C-alpha positions as CSV (number, residue, x, y, z in Angstrom):
1,M,2.7,2.5,14.7
2,T,5.4,3.4,12.8
3,E,5.8,6.2,9.7
4,K,7.9,5.5,6.9
5,F,8.8,8.2,4.9
6,I,10.3,9.4,1.5
7,C,13.4,10.0,0.9
8,P,13.8,13.7,-0.4
9,Y,16.2,13.4,-2.8
10,C,14.4,10.4,-5.4
11,E,11.4,10.3,-3.5
12,R,11.6,6.2,-3.1
13,L,10.2,4.6,0.7
14,L,12.9,4.7,3.3
15,T,14.1,1.4,4.8
16,E,12.8,0.9,8.4
17,K,16.1,2.0,9.5
18,H,15.6,5.3,7.6
19,Y,17.7,4.4,4.6
20,C,18.0,4.7,0.8
21,V,18.8,2.2,-1.2
22,S,18.8,4.1,-4.4
23,C,20.6,7.4,-2.7
24,K,22.8,5.4,-0.1
25,K,21.7,7.8,2.4
26,D,21.1,7.7,5.7
27,F,18.4,9.6,6.9
28,S,17.7,8.6,10.8
29,I,18.7,11.6,12.2
30,E,16.5,13.7,9.7
31,A,13.4,11.1,10.7
32,A,14.4,11.2,14.9
33,H,13.9,15.3,14.0
34,T,10.4,15.2,11.9
35,N,8.5,12.6,14.8
36,E,9.9,15.6,17.0
37,G,8.7,18.4,14.8
38,T,12.1,19.8,14.1
39,L,15.2,20.5,12.0
40,P,17.9,19.0,13.2
41,D,20.8,21.8,14.4
42,Y,22.7,21.7,11.1
43,Q,19.5,21.9,8.5
44,I,18.7,24.9,10.6
45,A,21.9,26.6,10.4
46,Q,21.5,26.1,6.6
47,Q,18.3,27.7,6.2
48,D,19.6,30.2,8.3
49,Y,22.8,30.7,6.6
50,I,20.7,31.1,3.0
51,D,18.4,33.3,4.4
52,N,21.2,35.4,5.4
53,V,22.9,35.2,2.0
54,C,19.4,36.8,0.3
55,F,19.3,39.4,2.8
56,H,22.5,40.8,2.3
57,L,21.9,40.6,-1.8
58,L,19.2,42.5,-0.9
59,K,21.2,45.2,1.1
60,E,23.7,45.3,-0.6
61,F,21.2,46.7,-3.9
62,I,18.8,48.8,-0.9
63,P,20.4,49.6,2.3
64,T,18.2,50.8,4.2
65,S,16.0,47.3,3.9
66,N,14.8,45.7,7.1
67,W,14.9,42.0,7.4
68,D,11.4,40.7,5.6
69,I,11.0,37.0,5.2
70,R,8.7,37.7,2.4
71,Q,11.6,39.3,0.1
72,I,14.2,36.9,1.6
73,G,11.8,34.4,0.4
74,T,11.1,35.4,-2.7
75,I,14.9,36.4,-3.2
76,R,15.6,32.5,-1.6
77,D,13.3,30.6,-4.4
78,A,15.0,32.7,-7.0
79,L,18.5,31.8,-6.0
80,I,17.5,28.1,-5.4
81,N,15.7,27.5,-8.6
82,V,19.0,29.0,-10.6
83,L,21.2,26.7,-8.2
84,I,18.8,23.6,-9.2
85,K,18.7,24.7,-12.9
86,F,22.1,25.8,-13.8
87,H,24.3,23.7,-11.3
88,G,22.8,20.7,-10.1
89,K,22.4,21.6,-6.8
90,K,19.5,19.3,-4.8
91,E,16.6,21.5,-3.5
92,Y,17.1,19.7,0.3
93,D,21.0,20.3,0.3
94,L,20.3,24.1,0.0
95,Y,16.9,24.8,2.4
96,P,16.1,21.2,4.0
97,W,12.6,20.9,4.7
98,L,10.9,17.7,7.9
99,L,11.1,14.9,6.0
100,E,7.3,13.5,4.5
101,P,6.0,10.5,6.1
102,E,4.2,8.6,3.4
103,D,1.7,6.2,5.8
104,T,1.4,4.9,8.9
105,I,1.0,1.7,9.4
106,S,0.1,-0.7,11.6
107,M,3.1,-3.4,13.1
């Protein structure tokens, strides 16, 4: 059985080698980690970076704030929406996720 993955940018199927022909991007590392159920270290670091930026912003206004992922998540969602809408950033670059399998096929 082999899973086919969807490109997180254009939502088209990746090739068997996890390459997006449309976006000209290789997702083989991401696909391997998705099969293991985890993100690559560099993507975890990116998520941590965004969450820490949001926490530091919260601390600027409420210095006594403690780490609260619900509050951080609310700020993160707003920040990501602004960066996408007004600055042309891609959500997957800002806060990556596991690739989504399209379906499972028999080989």
